[in-house]
C-alpha positions as CSV (number, residue, x, y, z in Angstrom):
1,M,74.3,130.7,44.1
2,T,71.8,127.9,44.4
3,D,71.5,125.9,47.6
4,L,73.3,122.7,46.5
5,T,76.2,124.7,45.6
6,L,76.5,126.1,49.2
7,W,76.5,122.8,50.9
8,P,79.8,121.9,50.0
9,A,81.4,125.4,51.3
10,T,79.3,125.0,54.4
11,L,80.7,121.9,54.9
12,L,84.3,122.3,54.1
13,V,84.3,125.6,56.1
14,A,82.4,123.7,59.4
15,H,85.4,121.1,58.4
16,V,87.8,123.6,58.8
17,I,86.5,125.2,61.5
18,L,86.6,122.0,63.7
19,Q,89.6,120.9,62.8
20,A,91.2,124.4,63.9
21,I,89.5,123.8,67.3
22,F,91.1,120.3,67.6
23,I,94.8,121.7,66.7
24,V,94.4,124.6,69.3
25,R,92.8,122.4,71.9
26,A,95.8,120.1,71.3
27,L,98.3,122.7,71.2
28,L,97.2,124.0,74.8
29,R,96.7,121.4,76.5
30,P,99.2,121.9,80.0
31,H,101.8,119.2,81.1
32,R,102.5,118.1,77.2
33,E,105.7,117.7,75.9
34,P,105.9,119.5,72.4
35,S,106.1,116.5,70.7
36,A,103.5,115.1,71.8
37,R,101.3,118.3,70.4
38,M,103.4,117.8,67.2
39,A,102.2,114.1,67.0
40,W,98.2,114.9,67.6
41,V,98.8,118.2,65.1
42,L,100.2,115.8,62.6
43,V,97.6,113.1,63.0
44,I,94.5,115.6,62.8
45,M,95.9,117.5,60.1
46,G,96.8,113.9,57.8
47,V,94.0,112.1,58.5
48,P,91.2,114.6,59.9
49,A,88.2,112.7,60.3
50,L,90.2,109.7,62.2
51,G,92.5,112.2,63.8
52,M,90.0,114.0,65.3
53,L,87.9,111.4,66.5
54,G,91.0,109.8,68.1
55,Y,91.9,112.9,69.9
56,F,88.1,113.4,71.0
57,L,88.7,109.2,72.3
58,F,92.3,109.2,73.6
59,G,93.6,112.8,73.2
60,E,93.3,114.6,77.0
61,T,93.9,112.9,80.2
62,N,90.4,112.9,82.1
63,I,88.5,110.7,83.9
64,G,85.7,112.7,84.6
65,R,85.0,115.8,87.1
66,R,83.0,114.1,89.7
67,R,85.9,111.2,89.8
68,A,88.8,113.3,89.7
69,A,87.4,115.1,92.3
70,L,86.9,112.5,94.3
71,Y,90.6,111.3,94.1
72,R,91.5,114.7,94.9
73,E,89.6,114.6,98.0
74,T,90.6,111.5,99.5
75,A,94.7,112.5,98.2
76,Q,93.7,115.8,100.6
77,M,92.6,113.1,103.8
78,L,95.3,111.2,103.7
79,E,97.5,114.2,103.6
80,G,96.3,115.2,106.7
81,V,96.9,111.6,107.9
82,Q,100.3,111.9,107.2
83,R,100.6,114.7,108.9
84,H,99.9,113.3,112.0
85,D,101.8,110.0,111.4
86,P,104.4,108.8,114.0
87,D,106.2,106.8,111.4
88,R,106.8,110.0,109.5
89,D,108.6,111.4,112.4
90,V,111.1,108.5,112.6
91,A,111.6,108.3,109.5
92,A,112.4,111.9,108.9
93,E,114.8,111.8,112.0
94,A,116.5,108.6,111.0
95,G,116.5,109.2,107.3
96,P,116.1,106.8,104.6
97,G,118.5,103.3,104.7
98,A,119.3,104.3,108.2
99,A,118.8,101.0,109.2
100,G,119.8,97.6,107.1
101,G,118.8,94.4,106.8
102,G,115.3,92.6,105.5
103,M,114.1,89.1,104.7
104,V,114.5,87.9,101.3
105,S,114.2,84.8,99.6
106,D,116.4,81.6,100.3
107,A,116.5,80.9,96.7
108,D,117.7,84.5,95.7
109,A,119.6,85.6,98.7
110,G,120.8,82.8,101.3
111,G,117.7,83.7,103.8
112,K,117.7,86.4,105.8
113,S,119.7,89.2,105.7
114,G,122.0,90.1,108.5
115,G,122.4,93.9,107.9
116,G,121.6,96.3,104.6
117,A,123.1,99.5,104.2
118,E,123.9,101.5,107.5
119,R,124.0,105.1,106.8
120,G,123.5,108.2,109.2
121,G,120.5,110.7,108.9
122,A,119.1,112.1,105.7
123,E,121.7,114.7,105.7
124,G,124.9,112.1,105.4
125,D,122.6,109.6,103.3
126,P,123.9,109.6,99.5
127,H,120.5,108.5,98.7
128,A,118.1,110.5,100.6
129,H,117.5,112.9,97.6
130,L,115.4,109.3,96.0
131,F,113.2,109.6,98.8
132,H,112.5,113.1,98.6
133,V,110.9,112.8,95.3
134,G,108.9,110.1,96.3
135,T,107.6,112.0,98.9
136,S,106.8,115.1,96.6
137,I,104.8,112.3,94.8
138,S,102.4,110.7,97.2
139,G,103.2,112.5,100.1
140,L,104.2,109.5,102.1
141,H,107.9,109.3,103.9
142,P,110.3,106.4,103.9
143,V,109.8,104.2,106.8
144,D,112.3,101.4,108.3
145,G,111.1,98.7,110.3
146,N,110.2,96.5,107.3
147,T,111.0,92.7,106.6
148,A,110.7,91.6,102.7
149,H,110.4,88.2,101.2
150,L,111.1,88.2,97.5
151,M,108.7,85.6,96.0
152,E,110.3,82.7,93.8
153,S,107.8,82.0,91.3
154,S,104.3,83.6,90.3
155,D,102.4,80.3,91.8
156,A,104.2,80.8,94.9
157,A,103.2,84.6,95.0
158,I,99.7,83.3,95.0
159,D,100.3,80.8,97.3
160,A,101.4,83.2,99.9
161,I,98.5,85.7,99.2
162,V,96.2,83.0,99.9
163,A,97.9,81.5,103.1
164,D,97.7,85.2,104.2
165,M,94.1,85.6,103.3
166,D,93.4,82.7,105.1
167,A,95.0,84.0,108.5
168,A,93.5,87.3,108.5
169,R,91.5,88.6,111.3
170,A,90.8,92.1,110.9
171,H,90.7,92.8,107.2
172,V,92.0,91.7,103.7
173,H,92.3,94.6,100.8
174,L,93.0,93.0,97.1
175,L,93.3,95.6,94.0
176,F,94.1,94.3,90.5
177,Y,94.2,95.4,87.4
178,I,93.4,92.2,85.5
179,W,92.1,89.8,87.7
180,L,91.1,86.6,85.7
181,N,88.6,83.8,86.9
182,D,91.1,81.2,85.9
183,G,93.0,78.9,88.5
184,N,95.0,81.3,90.8
185,G,91.8,83.6,89.8
186,T,89.6,81.6,91.6
187,R,91.8,80.6,94.3
188,V,91.8,84.0,95.4
189,A,88.2,84.6,95.1
190,E,87.8,81.4,97.3
191,A,90.0,82.6,100.1
192,A,88.4,85.9,99.8
193,I,84.7,84.2,100.5
194,R,86.4,81.5,103.0
195,A,87.5,85.0,105.0
196,A,84.5,86.9,104.6
197,R,82.4,83.9,106.1
198,R,84.3,83.7,109.2
199,G,83.9,87.6,109.7
200,V,87.0,89.0,108.1
201,T,86.2,92.5,106.3
202,V,87.1,92.0,102.5
203,R,87.0,94.5,100.1
204,A,88.1,93.9,96.7
205,M,88.3,96.0,93.5
206,A,89.2,95.1,89.8
207,D,89.9,97.6,87.2
208,D,86.3,97.5,84.8
209,I,87.8,96.5,81.9
210,G,91.1,94.4,82.7
211,S,88.9,92.2,84.9
212,R,85.6,92.4,82.9
213,G,85.7,88.9,82.9
214,M,85.8,88.3,86.8
215,I,83.5,91.0,87.2
216,R,80.7,89.2,85.0
217,S,81.5,85.5,86.3
218,R,80.1,83.3,89.0
219,D,83.0,83.9,91.2
220,W,82.3,87.6,91.2
221,A,78.8,86.8,92.2
222,R,79.4,84.2,94.7
223,M,82.0,86.6,96.6
224,K,79.2,89.3,96.6
225,E,77.0,86.4,98.2
226,A,79.4,85.7,100.9
227,G,79.5,89.6,102.2
228,V,82.6,90.4,100.3
229,K,82.6,94.1,99.3
230,L,83.2,94.9,95.9
231,A,84.1,97.6,93.7
232,R,84.6,97.9,89.8
233,A,87.7,100.6,89.3
234,L,86.5,103.0,86.7
235,P,83.5,101.6,85.3
236,V,82.7,101.8,82.1
237,S,78.9,101.5,81.7
238,N,78.4,102.8,78.3
239,P,81.4,102.3,75.7
240,F,79.9,104.9,73.3
241,L,78.7,107.4,75.6
242,H,82.0,107.2,78.6
243,P,84.1,109.0,76.1
244,I,81.8,112.2,76.9
245,R,82.6,112.0,80.5
246,G,86.3,110.9,80.2
247,R,88.7,108.4,78.4
248,I,87.8,104.9,78.3
249,D,91.6,103.8,78.1
250,L,92.5,105.2,81.4
251,R,93.0,102.7,83.4
252,N,93.6,101.6,87.3
253,H,96.9,99.3,86.7
254,R,97.6,98.6,90.5
255,K,98.3,95.7,92.2
256,I,98.0,95.8,95.7
257,V,97.3,93.4,98.3
258,V,96.8,94.3,102.2
259,I,96.4,91.9,104.9
260,D,95.4,93.5,108.5
261,G,97.3,96.8,107.5
262,A,100.6,94.4,108.4
263,V,101.6,92.6,105.5
264,T,101.4,93.9,101.9
265,Y,102.7,92.4,98.7
266,C,104.1,94.9,95.5
267,G,104.7,93.6,92.6
268,S,103.8,93.7,88.3
269,Q,101.9,90.5,88.8
270,N,98.2,90.2,88.3
271,C,95.8,88.0,90.1
272,A,95.8,85.2,87.5
273,D,98.0,82.0,86.2
274,P,101.4,82.5,84.4
275,A,100.0,80.7,81.3
276,F,97.5,84.2,80.9
277,L,95.4,82.3,78.9
278,P,93.5,85.5,77.2
279,K,97.0,85.6,75.5
280,A,98.4,82.5,75.9
281,R,101.1,82.5,72.8
282,Y,103.0,85.2,74.7
283,G,103.2,83.1,78.1
284,P,104.1,82.1,80.5
285,W,104.0,85.8,81.8
286,V,107.3,86.2,84.3
287,D,106.5,88.6,86.9
288,L,108.1,89.9,90.1
289,V,106.3,90.2,93.6
290,V,107.8,91.0,97.1
291,R,105.9,90.3,100.1
292,F,106.5,92.7,102.9
293,E,105.6,93.1,106.5
294,G,105.8,96.4,108.6
295,P,104.9,99.8,108.4
296,V,105.1,100.3,104.4
297,A,102.1,97.8,104.6
298,R,100.2,100.7,106.1
299,Q,101.3,102.9,102.9
300,N,99.8,100.6,100.4
301,Q,96.7,100.4,102.8
302,L,96.6,104.3,102.5
303,L,96.7,103.8,98.8
304,F,94.3,101.1,98.5
305,I,91.7,103.6,100.5
306,A,92.5,106.3,98.2
307,D,91.1,104.1,95.4
308,W,88.2,102.6,97.6
309,M,87.1,106.0,98.7
310,A,87.0,107.4,95.0
311,H,84.6,104.8,94.1
312,V,82.4,103.6,96.8
313,D,80.3,105.9,99.6
314,E,82.3,104.1,102.8
315,D,84.3,106.1,104.9
316,L,87.9,104.6,105.9
317,R,89.2,107.2,107.9
318,E,89.4,105.6,110.8
319,L,91.2,103.1,109.2
320,A,93.4,105.4,107.4
321,E,94.4,107.2,110.9
322,A,95.0,103.9,112.4
323,D,98.6,103.1,114.1
324,A,100.4,100.4,112.3
325,P,99.6,96.8,113.9
326,L,102.2,94.7,115.2
327,A,103.0,91.8,112.6
328,V,105.0,88.7,113.4
329,A,108.3,88.6,111.3
330,G,108.4,86.0,108.7
331,T,105.4,84.3,109.0
332,A,102.8,84.3,106.4
333,G,99.6,85.7,107.7
334,A,100.9,87.8,110.3
335,A,98.1,88.1,113.4
336,A,96.5,91.5,114.0
337,A,93.7,92.6,116.0
338,P,90.1,93.0,114.6
339,E,89.3,95.8,112.8
340,D,87.5,97.8,115.3
341,A,90.5,97.3,117.8
342,T,92.7,99.5,115.0
343,R,91.1,102.3,116.3
344,D,92.1,102.0,119.6
345,P,95.4,103.3,120.0
346,Q,95.9,101.2,123.6
347,A,94.8,98.1,121.9
348,M,97.2,97.8,119.4
349,A,100.9,97.3,119.2
350,R,103.0,99.6,117.4
351,W,105.5,98.9,115.0
352,E,109.0,99.8,116.7
353,P,111.4,102.0,114.9
354,G,114.7,101.2,113.7
355,G,115.7,97.6,112.1
356,G,114.8,96.3,108.9
357,L,114.7,97.8,105.5
358,T,113.8,100.9,104.6
359,A,110.5,101.3,101.7
360,Q,108.2,103.9,100.6
361,V,105.1,103.8,98.2
362,I,104.9,105.8,95.6
363,G,101.5,106.1,94.0
364,T,101.1,107.6,90.7
365,G,98.2,108.4,88.3
366,P,96.5,111.2,86.1
367,T,95.2,113.2,89.6
368,V,98.9,113.1,90.4
369,R,101.0,115.4,89.1
370,P,101.7,114.6,85.1
371,T,105.6,114.1,85.3
372,A,105.5,112.1,88.6
373,M,106.5,108.6,87.5
374,P,109.3,109.5,84.6
375,E,110.9,112.0,87.1
376,M,111.1,109.1,89.6
377,F,112.6,107.2,87.0
378,E,114.8,109.6,86.0
379,V,116.2,110.4,89.1
380,L,116.9,106.9,90.0
381,M,119.1,106.4,86.8
382,H,120.7,109.8,87.3
383,G,121.5,108.7,91.1
384,A,123.4,105.7,89.5
385,R,127.2,105.5,90.4
386,R,128.2,102.2,89.8
387,E,125.7,99.8,88.0
388,L,121.9,100.4,87.1
389,V,119.7,97.7,85.8
390,V,116.1,97.7,84.7
391,T,113.7,95.2,83.3
392,T,110.3,96.2,81.6
393,P,108.3,94.8,78.9
394,Y,107.1,98.2,77.2
395,Y,109.4,101.0,76.5
396,V,108.0,104.1,75.3
397,P,110.1,106.9,77.0
398,T,109.6,110.4,77.1
399,E,113.0,112.4,75.9
400,A,114.1,113.3,79.2
401,M,114.3,109.4,80.1
402,Q,115.7,108.2,77.2
403,S,118.5,111.0,77.6
404,A,118.9,110.1,81.3
405,L,119.2,106.3,80.3
406,C,122.1,107.2,77.8
407,I,123.8,109.7,80.1
408,T,123.8,107.1,82.6
409,A,125.4,104.9,80.2
410,R,128.0,107.5,79.4
411,R,129.1,108.8,82.7
412,G,130.7,104.9,83.1
413,V,128.0,103.6,84.9
414,A,127.3,99.8,83.9
415,T,123.8,100.1,82.5
416,S,121.6,97.4,81.1
417,I,117.8,97.1,80.1
418,V,116.0,93.7,79.3
419,F,112.8,93.5,77.0
420,P,110.7,90.2,76.5
421,T,112.0,88.5,73.3
422,R,108.0,88.7,72.0
423,N,105.4,91.4,73.1
424,D,101.7,91.2,73.2
425,S,101.7,94.9,72.1
426,L,103.4,94.6,68.2
427,I,103.0,98.6,68.1
428,V,104.6,99.3,71.4
429,A,107.0,96.6,70.8
430,A,108.0,98.1,67.4
431,A,108.3,101.7,69.4
432,S,110.6,100.3,72.0
433,R,113.0,98.7,69.3
434,S,113.4,102.4,67.4
435,Y,115.3,103.4,70.4
436,Y,117.7,100.4,70.6
437,S,120.0,102.3,67.6
438,E,120.8,105.5,70.2
439,L,120.9,103.1,73.5
440,L,123.9,100.9,72.0
441,E,125.5,103.6,70.8
442,A,125.4,105.2,74.6
443,G,126.7,101.9,75.4
444,V,123.8,100.6,76.9
445,R,123.3,96.9,77.1
446,I,120.2,95.5,75.8
447,Y,118.6,92.3,76.5
448,E,115.7,90.3,75.1
449,Y,114.2,87.6,77.2
450,P,112.9,84.4,75.1
451,L,111.2,82.4,77.6
452,G,107.8,83.9,77.6
453,L,106.7,87.2,78.2
454,L,108.9,89.4,80.7
455,H,106.3,91.3,82.7
456,S,108.7,92.4,85.8
457,K,108.9,96.1,86.2
458,S,112.1,96.5,88.2
459,L,114.9,98.6,88.4
460,T,118.3,98.2,90.8
461,L,121.0,100.6,91.0
462,D,124.4,99.9,92.7
463,G,123.2,97.0,94.7
464,E,121.4,99.7,97.3
465,V,118.3,101.0,96.3
466,A,115.2,99.1,93.9
467,L,111.9,100.3,92.4
468,I,109.5,97.5,92.1
469,G,105.8,97.6,91.3
470,S,103.4,97.9,88.4
471,A,105.0,101.0,86.1
472,N,106.4,100.3,83.2
473,L,108.9,102.9,81.3
474,D,105.7,103.9,78.6
475,R,103.3,106.6,78.1
476,R,100.7,104.8,79.4
477,S,102.3,104.5,83.1
478,F,103.5,108.0,82.9
479,E,100.1,109.6,82.0
480,L,97.2,107.3,81.9
481,N,97.3,104.7,84.6
482,Y,97.2,104.7,88.3
483,E,100.4,102.6,89.6
484,N,101.7,101.5,92.8
485,N,105.6,101.1,93.5
486,I,107.7,100.8,96.2
487,L,111.1,102.6,96.5
488,I,113.8,100.1,99.1
489,S,116.8,101.1,100.5
490,D,118.8,97.8,101.4
491,T,121.4,95.7,100.1
492,A,119.8,92.5,100.9
493,L,116.9,92.8,99.1
494,T,118.4,94.8,96.3
495,G,120.7,92.0,96.0
496,A,118.1,89.4,95.6
497,L,116.2,91.3,93.3
498,R,119.7,92.0,91.3
499,A,120.1,88.3,91.2
500,R,116.5,87.8,89.8
501,Q,117.0,90.3,87.2
502,Q,120.7,88.4,86.4
503,S,118.3,85.4,86.0
504,Y,116.8,87.2,83.0
505,I,119.8,88.2,81.8
506,D,121.4,85.1,81.7
507,A,118.8,83.7,79.7
508,S,118.5,86.1,77.4
509,D,119.8,87.0,73.9
510,E,122.4,90.4,74.1
511,V,121.4,92.7,71.3
512,L,124.6,94.1,69.6
513,P,125.0,97.1,67.6
514,R,125.8,94.7,64.4
515,D,122.4,93.1,64.7
516,V,120.4,96.4,64.9
517,A,123.0,97.5,61.6
518,E,121.5,94.5,60.0
519,W,117.5,95.3,60.2
520,S,116.2,95.7,56.9
521,V,115.0,99.4,55.5
522,G,111.8,98.2,55.9
523,R,112.0,97.6,59.1
524,R,113.4,100.1,60.3
525,L,111.4,102.5,58.8
526,W,108.3,100.7,60.2
527,Y,110.1,100.9,64.1
528,N,110.6,104.6,63.7
529,A,107.6,105.3,61.7
530,I,105.3,104.2,64.8
531,A,108.0,105.6,67.1
532,M,107.0,108.9,65.6
533,F,103.3,108.4,67.5
534,G,104.8,107.4,70.8
535,P,103.4,110.4,72.4
536,V,100.1,109.3,71.4
537,L,100.2,105.5,72.4
């Protein structure tokens, strides 16, 4: 046999061995559903070259050993802070929702709430198990004594953020997945510059992929010149070499604003105009943001600190251990002492326990247990007794979550889910619609919102409990992205959020079983074919 005839055989053997290595790797990877393993095996066997390349780039949840170690190190540090947190003891004794009533938007709920659901200790609280799941994820316990204001619009949220930044006295912490150098993005950058110039410590972090335009812009350079401390989340220095160290599409999807450790914002909104010019044809982006004052701001602070210390060589443990400062409820830009004073217990007033709404920050990501975010959604679905309403732009559920949503409807719970009519991700939109038939058959009511891209991520149950934040009901939020959410127990704020959800429903078109039955064979084939690869999307 000549060398020329040996080459094809050698290459074939090498190909088979390499293919087998990738298949074994896909099968042995822990924390993966059987359907995900099967999807990868089919791709690797069906289109070997593309399948193996795809698995190398996107097949495993890996942010790199060094970054993962830093995240775990900061997580351990924050666990130590929580073990010595007086608010934890207060919350544990009172139980979630032991005191009600926060402040909500005038437009949504008629002004200040007079009192939310009043329940006894944790043992008698019908929603205590929900907060226990949240605590098992981040180690953060539910805290009361909070007030909240549901922002009327995306622009109103930016107005309030800028006002709070202009009133800041100690520090401003910003973290965005997408920060555009458009009108709203520049307004926030200008507010950061003003704050830094008057001596406020400003730390700003933006995802290196989602905010690449801002990071390369003059606004970013001007913030640095003004003394703003800047960081790129999950930086990608070389897109061709980066896959060797970790997945390039694994991103920090969080949206966190914390002012003086006393005020925080949570919701779906990035730092950008509603028109969202990079994808203007899908606009306007319709978002939901809540402004909180109280101990929950300190929890968001801890989440920000964990991200910051995983990227920047700056020790913020003293700030993490500082007591929550006293803010003036209902006032944008609630005052707090300078940052140095927050380290002196004698110099700071503390939040008084009791009163206000109960809230808990839940942070998830690739360095948290892989099932954390879907578990939170599923336990909320199973906890609903009368009504469950969900809004999300992206729906690619796990099998367990799809089952939980269907079972909720079959239990007699009025179950509704709202999607955008037009989605900026055609692939995810197709995968989402493949689930319509099963949902409708179970009794879930499906609505499609036509007045822009409904980007709000919200869940309300029984008019008493709500979850808001950055996480979608899709595989990226479950397995790949760092996300932040807040779980709330309060009838007034939940009622305001439910009213906002109803405004989406009122403007939407309901999808009926006959509509799905009329889809063409080609359309159903496309949706179902894409959904087969949902585990690898």
